[in-house]
C-alpha positions, 0 to 999 in steps of 0.5 A: 199304093193307091189305084192308078185312077180316081174320082174327080169333079171335071169341068169342060166348059164354063157355066152353072153347077151342072157343068161339074161332072164326077168322072174317073181320071188318072191319079196324079203322080207327085213331082220331087217337091210335091206331096200326094194327098188322099183328100178326105174333105174339101170345102166350097167358097165364092172363088169356086163358083167364079172359076166354074162360071168364068165370071168375072171375065178377068178370072179367065185372064188370070187363070187362062182358058178364055173360052173353055176352062184351063183348070179341069178340076177346081177345089181349093180347100183340102184336108186329108192324109199324105199318101206319097212324098216326092224325093225332095220333100222333108217335114211331111210323112206318109200317113200324116194328116194335113190341110191346105190352100191350093189356090196357088198350087193348081187347084184340084181339091174336088177329087180323091187325090191331089198333088201339091207343094209341101209349102201349101200344106200344114199339119191339121189342128189336133182334135179336128175332123177332116171336114172341120180342117177342110173348111178353114184355109181360104176363108179363115186365112182371108179373115186373119189377113184382113184383120191382122195385116190390112186392118192392123188390129190392136187389142181394145179396138172396136171392130165392125164386121159386115157379113158376120155370118158368112164363111169369112165373117164367121172366122173374122168374128172369132179372130177379132175376139182372139186378138182382143177386140170388141166386135159388132157383127152385121148380119141378117136377123135370122143369123144373129144368134149364130154370130153371138154364139161365135163370140160377137159382143153386139149384133145388128142388121143395119140397112143403108138408112140405118148407117146414116143414123149410126152414132158409134164409131169404129176403129176398123170396119171389115166388109165381107159383103161389099154391096154398098158404096165405100163412102157409105161406111167411111163416116162410121170410122174413127179419125184414124180408122180403117175400112177393109174390103174383102168380098162382094161386088167385084167392081167395088173390090176392083175400085178399092184396089185401084183407088184405095190410096186416093180414098185414103187421102181424100177422106182421111181414112184408110181404105184397103182391099184384101186379096188373100195370100196362101201362106204356110205360116198363117195356116200354122197360126190358124192351127194354134187358134183352133187348138187354143179353143179360139177358132172353130168352124160353123159347118152349115152342111156336109155333101158327098163329092157327087153332090158338089153341084148342089153345094155350089148351087146353095152357096150361089143362092147365099143360103149358107151360114158359115161353111159347107164341107165336101166329104170325100 
C-alpha cells in the first residue's frame, strides 16, 4: 500500500506562481466509486493559472473561494497508475496505466496521488510515456470538441487555426488533418516550422492589417488566441462558414458565448464559443488517434513537481510551443 502521506502542491491564497508550495499532506482514500491514481505526470494549461490567481473573478464564483482558494491543490491533466479502486468500480484494475481530465472531479493533479471517479479516466494510449499521455486531456479534448462538435468539420473543408503552435492549436492542426481538412495555421514566424511539422498544409503570421487584405475564404476558423474582435474574422468565412472561439481574452469569450446567436443572425455566419467538456468517450477517441499515429504531443519542456511555479510562470509569459509536462 502507498504511504499515508504524500507530496502535493498546495495553494492557500490567490496570487502569482510563488503561492504554489510543495507540502507533505495526507494521502487521499478513494470512495466506493473512485480510483486512487499514483500520478506519474501532469501538465499545465491556462486554466491552472486562472485558478491560481483567481482571475477572472468569475472563476471564484464558479469554483468557490471568493477570498481564498477552495481548491487547495490544482492540476487537471494526469497520467499514472491505478493504486487502488473503490468497491463499486469496475473496468479498471490496480496497476493499469490511465490518463484523464479532473476539471469536473475536484482537480488535485499536482500531487503524488489523487482520487477521481472512474468515469474521468481512460486507459493510456499504447506506446505513450506518462508525460506524453498527461499533456493530452484538456488541450486535445478542447481541440477535438471545437473542430468536430462546434465546427462540424467535414473532409475536404478549408480550416484556419489561429494560435496553431499553442497547446490547443498544436492538437487542432493534427486533428483537423486526421478528419480530412486542408489546414492553414496562423502563428509567429519562429513557430512556423513546428506547425508545418505537425502537418499543416500552409502557415502564416497574418496581422490585423493582413486580415483585411486576405482573399482566401475558410469553411471553419478556430481561434485559440482571441485578441482580435470577432468581426475581424467573419469576412474570411465562406457564406456557410463557422467561427469557433476557444481561448484568449475572457471578455471576448464571454461575449461570444452570450452574443454568438445574434452574431450568427446579423452576419449570416455561425459564431460559436467552446467550453470544453471532459468525456471519457472523447478520451478514447484521443487514444485511438494517438495509436493510429495521427496525434502526438509537442512537449516544449519537462519540470519536476517542485518546479511547477517555473512552468506556470513560463506559460503565463506565452513562451511555450505545444505543452509543458510535470513529471512526478
